[in-house]
Each structure stands twice: as C-alpha cells, then as structure tokens.
C-alpha positions as CSV (number, residue, x, y, z in Angstrom):
1,M,93.1,84.5,108.6
2,V,96.9,84.1,108.5
3,T,98.3,84.0,105.0
4,M,101.6,82.4,104.3
5,K,104.2,84.6,102.6
6,K,104.5,83.6,98.9
7,N,106.7,84.8,96.0
8,Y,104.6,87.9,95.3
9,A,101.4,89.7,96.0
10,V,98.5,91.1,93.9
11,L,96.9,94.1,95.5
12,T,93.8,96.0,94.6
13,Y,91.5,98.4,96.5
14,N,88.0,99.9,96.4
15,I,87.2,102.9,98.5
16,G,83.9,104.7,98.9
17,G,82.2,102.2,96.6
18,Y,84.1,103.6,93.6
19,E,84.3,100.2,91.9
20,L,82.4,97.0,91.6
21,M,84.0,93.8,92.9
22,K,85.9,91.9,90.3
23,E,86.5,88.3,91.3
24,I,89.7,86.6,90.1
25,K,89.3,84.2,87.2
26,E,92.6,82.3,87.6
27,K,95.1,82.5,90.5
28,S,98.7,81.6,90.9
29,P,99.8,79.2,93.7
30,N,102.8,81.5,94.0
31,A,100.8,84.7,94.9
32,N,98.6,86.1,97.6
33,Y,95.7,88.3,96.5
34,Y,94.6,91.2,98.7
35,Y,91.5,93.4,98.4
36,V,91.5,96.6,100.5
37,T,88.2,98.3,101.1
38,D,86.3,100.4,103.6
39,D,83.1,98.6,102.8
40,R,82.7,95.8,105.3
41,T,79.7,94.4,103.5
42,L,81.9,93.3,100.6
43,T,83.0,89.7,100.6
44,S,85.0,87.6,98.2
45,S,85.6,83.9,97.3
46,T,88.9,84.7,95.6
47,W,90.4,87.7,97.3
48,E,91.7,88.0,100.9
49,M,89.7,90.9,102.2
50,I,91.4,93.7,104.2
51,Y,88.9,96.1,105.8
52,V,90.1,99.6,106.7
53,D,88.5,102.7,108.2
54,N,88.1,105.8,106.0
55,P,89.1,108.9,108.0
56,H,88.0,111.3,105.3
57,P,84.9,110.0,103.5
58,E,84.4,113.4,102.0
59,D,87.6,112.8,99.9
60,N,87.9,109.1,99.2
61,F,91.0,109.6,97.1
62,D,92.9,110.3,100.3
63,L,92.6,106.8,101.5
64,C,92.8,105.3,98.0
65,Y,96.2,106.9,97.5
66,D,97.4,106.1,100.9
67,I,96.9,102.4,99.9
68,R,98.3,102.9,96.4
69,F,101.5,104.5,97.7
70,N,101.9,102.3,100.8
71,P,101.4,98.9,99.2
72,F,103.8,97.2,101.5
73,K,101.8,98.3,104.5
74,Y,99.1,95.9,103.3
75,V,101.0,93.0,101.8
76,K,103.6,90.7,103.3
77,E,105.5,89.9,100.1
78,D,108.5,91.9,98.8
79,I,107.1,92.2,95.2
80,V,103.6,93.5,94.6
81,I,101.5,93.8,91.4
82,R,99.2,96.7,92.2
83,I,96.1,97.2,90.0
84,D,93.1,99.4,90.1
85,G,89.7,98.0,91.2
86,S,88.5,98.5,87.7
87,M,90.9,95.8,86.5
88,K,90.1,92.1,86.7
89,V,92.7,89.3,87.1
90,I,91.9,86.6,84.5
91,G,95.2,84.7,84.3
92,N,98.2,83.4,86.2
93,T,100.7,86.4,86.4
94,D,103.8,84.3,87.2
95,E,105.3,85.1,83.8
96,L,105.1,88.8,84.5
97,I,107.0,88.3,87.8
98,D,109.5,86.0,86.0
99,M,110.2,88.8,83.5
100,F,110.4,91.3,86.3
101,N,112.9,89.2,88.3
102,A,115.0,88.2,85.2
103,G,115.7,91.9,84.5
104,N,116.3,92.6,88.2
105,Y,113.8,95.5,87.8
106,D,112.7,97.8,90.6
107,I,109.4,98.8,89.1
108,S,107.2,98.1,86.1
109,L,105.5,101.2,84.6
110,C,102.7,101.4,82.0
111,I,103.5,104.0,79.5
112,H,100.6,106.3,78.5
113,P,99.4,105.4,75.0
114,G,98.3,108.8,73.8
115,R,100.1,111.6,75.7
116,N,103.6,112.0,77.0
117,T,103.9,115.5,78.5
118,M,102.4,117.1,81.7
119,F,100.9,120.0,79.8
120,E,99.0,117.8,77.3
121,E,97.7,115.6,80.1
122,Y,96.3,118.5,82.2
123,K,94.9,120.1,79.1
124,T,93.0,116.9,78.3
125,W,91.7,116.5,81.9
126,C,90.4,120.1,81.8
127,A,88.7,119.6,78.4
128,C,87.3,116.1,78.9
129,R,86.9,115.4,82.6
130,G,85.9,118.6,84.2
131,Y,89.2,119.2,86.0
132,K,89.6,122.8,87.1
133,P,92.0,124.9,85.1
134,E,93.2,126.8,88.1
135,Q,94.2,123.5,89.8
136,A,95.9,122.4,86.7
137,N,97.9,125.7,86.6
138,R,98.8,125.2,90.3
139,C,100.2,121.8,89.7
140,L,102.0,122.8,86.5
141,S,103.4,125.9,88.2
142,Y,104.7,123.8,91.0
143,M,106.6,121.5,88.6
144,A,107.9,124.3,86.4
145,N,108.6,127.2,88.7
146,M,109.5,125.5,92.0
147,E,111.2,122.4,90.6
148,G,112.5,123.6,87.2
149,Y,110.7,120.9,85.2
150,D,109.9,121.4,81.5
151,V,106.1,120.6,81.6
152,V,105.8,121.3,77.8
153,N,108.6,119.4,76.3
154,Y,109.9,116.7,78.8
155,K,108.4,113.3,77.6
156,G,107.4,110.7,80.1
157,L,103.9,110.0,81.3
158,Y,102.9,106.8,83.1
159,Q,99.5,105.3,83.8
160,Y,98.9,104.2,87.4
161,N,96.2,101.6,86.9
162,F,98.9,99.0,86.9
163,M,102.3,98.9,88.5
164,I,104.8,96.3,89.9
165,Q,107.1,97.3,92.7
166,R,109.9,95.7,94.6
167,K,110.2,96.5,98.3
168,N,113.5,98.4,98.3
169,K,114.7,101.9,99.2
170,V,114.2,103.4,95.8
171,N,110.5,102.4,95.7
172,L,109.9,103.4,99.3
173,D,111.4,106.8,98.6
174,L,109.4,107.2,95.4
175,N,106.1,106.3,97.1
176,R,106.8,108.6,100.1
177,M,107.8,111.6,97.9
178,T,104.8,111.1,95.6
179,L,102.3,110.9,98.4
180,A,103.8,114.0,100.1
181,V,103.5,116.1,96.9
182,L,100.0,114.9,96.3
183,K,99.0,116.1,99.7
184,Y,100.9,119.4,99.3
185,L,99.1,120.1,96.1
186,A,95.6,119.3,97.4
187,E,92.9,121.6,96.2
188,D,91.2,123.8,98.9
189,G,88.7,121.7,100.8
190,K,90.4,118.4,99.7
191,Q,92.8,116.1,101.4
192,I,94.9,115.2,98.3
193,E,95.4,116.1,94.7
194,R,93.1,114.1,92.4
195,I,95.5,113.3,89.4
196,D,98.2,111.1,90.8
197,Q,99.7,109.8,87.6
198,T,101.0,113.3,86.6
199,I,102.5,113.9,90.0
200,G,103.9,110.4,90.1
201,S,105.4,110.7,86.6
202,F,106.9,114.1,87.5
203,I,108.5,112.7,90.6
204,L,109.9,109.7,88.7
205,N,111.2,111.9,85.8
206,K,112.7,114.6,88.0
207,Y,114.3,112.7,90.8
208,F,114.6,109.0,89.8
209,A,115.7,109.0,86.2
210,G,118.9,106.9,86.0
211,N,118.4,105.6,89.6
212,I,115.6,103.1,89.1
213,N,115.5,100.1,86.8
214,V,112.2,100.1,84.9
215,M,110.3,97.3,83.1
216,A,108.2,99.4,80.7
217,V,105.0,98.0,79.4
218,D,102.2,99.6,77.5
219,Q,98.4,99.6,77.7
220,R,98.2,96.2,76.2
221,I,98.9,94.9,79.7
222,A,95.2,95.7,80.5
223,F,94.0,93.6,77.5
224,S,96.3,90.6,78.0
225,K,95.9,87.1,79.2
226,Y,96.5,88.5,82.7
227,F,94.0,91.3,83.0
228,E,90.8,92.8,81.7
229,W,89.9,96.5,82.2
230,Y,86.5,98.0,82.9
231,A,84.9,101.4,83.2
232,H,84.8,102.6,86.8
233,H,82.0,101.1,88.8
234,S,80.8,99.1,85.9
235,N,80.9,95.7,84.2
236,M,81.4,97.4,80.8
237,K,84.7,96.1,79.5
238,F,87.0,98.4,77.5
239,G,88.0,97.3,74.0
240,K,91.6,96.8,73.1
241,A,93.8,99.9,72.6
242,G,97.5,100.1,71.9
243,N,100.0,102.9,71.6
244,L,99.0,106.0,69.6
245,I,102.4,107.6,69.9
246,Q,106.0,106.7,70.4
247,P,106.5,105.5,74.0
248,Y,109.0,107.6,76.1
249,L,110.7,106.9,79.4
250,F,112.7,109.6,81.1
251,N,112.6,111.8,77.9
252,Q,114.0,109.0,75.8
253,P,112.1,107.0,73.1
254,I,112.0,103.3,74.1
255,E,110.7,99.9,73.1
256,V,108.4,98.5,75.7
257,T,108.4,94.9,77.0
258,E,106.1,92.9,74.7
259,I,102.9,91.8,76.4
260,E,100.6,89.8,74.1
261,E,97.0,90.9,73.8
262,V,94.2,88.4,73.7
C-alpha cells in the first residue's frame, strides 16, 4: 500500500504484545496513521500497519525504543505525533498541529504531573515498580558524575507517552543521543535501559536547553478530545489527572499550553 504524504503523521507501536490494539475513533484527512508491530497477526481497519522483525525478543524495549527514537524512519511526513500503544486516538488532531506550527515549535513535550527531578523519579520507580536500586544508582551516577548534572535539584521531567516532533537537525540529534545513552546504560543482560523518559529528559535538559523550541503540554493531553489513555495491555481507561506540582521546563517554572479535558 502506497500512502500519499500528507501534512503530518500519527505514529504508534506495539512490540512483543505489550499493548492491545486501539482502533482510531476519528481521523483527520490531513494525517496518515501508522501502527508499527512485530505481530503479523494484528490487522486494523483504521491504522496503516507496518510489520517489523524483532531481533531481540528477550528485550522488547530495544525495538520499541528504536521505533520511538527513529520515528522518521517509519513515517513519510515531516511532523509526527508519536503516542504509546496504550493511548487511543479519539478526535481530529489538526488543532494540535495548527498550534505547533503557529509557534514554529520543534517539539511538544508532556510535563510530568507529579515529579520534576531525576532523583525523585528513580526513587519512585524503585519503590513502586520493582526497578533495581543498583540500576537507578548507575543511571544517576552517569548523569551526576560523568556529565555534571544536578540530579537532586534540576527541575525538568517529561513524560514520553506523547510527543510531537518536527523533522529537523535538533530533533534528529536529540533522538540519536537519547538512543545512544539508553543503549550505553543498559542493565547487564539487556539491550537497552528500561526508563527512557529520565534519560530523554536528562539529554534535553543538559544539551538542548535554549536550543530547542518547546510546546509544553501537561497530562491533560491524554484526557482530551484528542486522546484517551489506558493501562498497558488493557481496556481499562485511566481517569482524569492534572498537575500536582508546578510544571518546570529546563529548570524554569512555566505555564503549559492549554489543552481542554473532556
């Protein structure tokens, strides 16, 4: 199937059966919709399916993050809305792209609603999600000791379930650097580091502050007229949740772009 290039792309992915298929409720005539998976039994009436081989099925996050940080390898368009497979497209996203283009933004980031430092995020993962403290210490030590980053006090943490990127040098460099560090910090026996939003946030804060134009949104994007958000591999929809703390971008308090909840 040959898809004509349109104004923008919407990209999602599902590797190793990590998610359930979420069909699109409403599409834009200005967008192409791509679903990348290693499961050739999956089909869709609303997504254009892209089937890929998984070279490391023992570590599905390796392929997942290769897709996440190489979006323009899978889409033809120069702007891509990238969402997790746990999110469902329920509305026309043209308004998001209009806002993105009006501000000549490079990237749209979703500010974390409850934490804003690397130390707090790793502490929470260890306490609540079974993440190994020694791996957390390895990642934090890399940031602090090798790169001189203040993991305790520097404020800026971004969720990676949603992102908009423009195909340009700054985003290609950002993606390449993030993927390289994720591979470098892989736990023994793994292909890639599991928590990408901390590493991605660190790379953004350390090397791209002041050099990338950000449209900052908050978690309301996942409960808007554009998207719904579900638990992984589930049809259990999350309830609405806004900011619990002041949003920060590059260690500065900010006001996010208003996205109306439904």
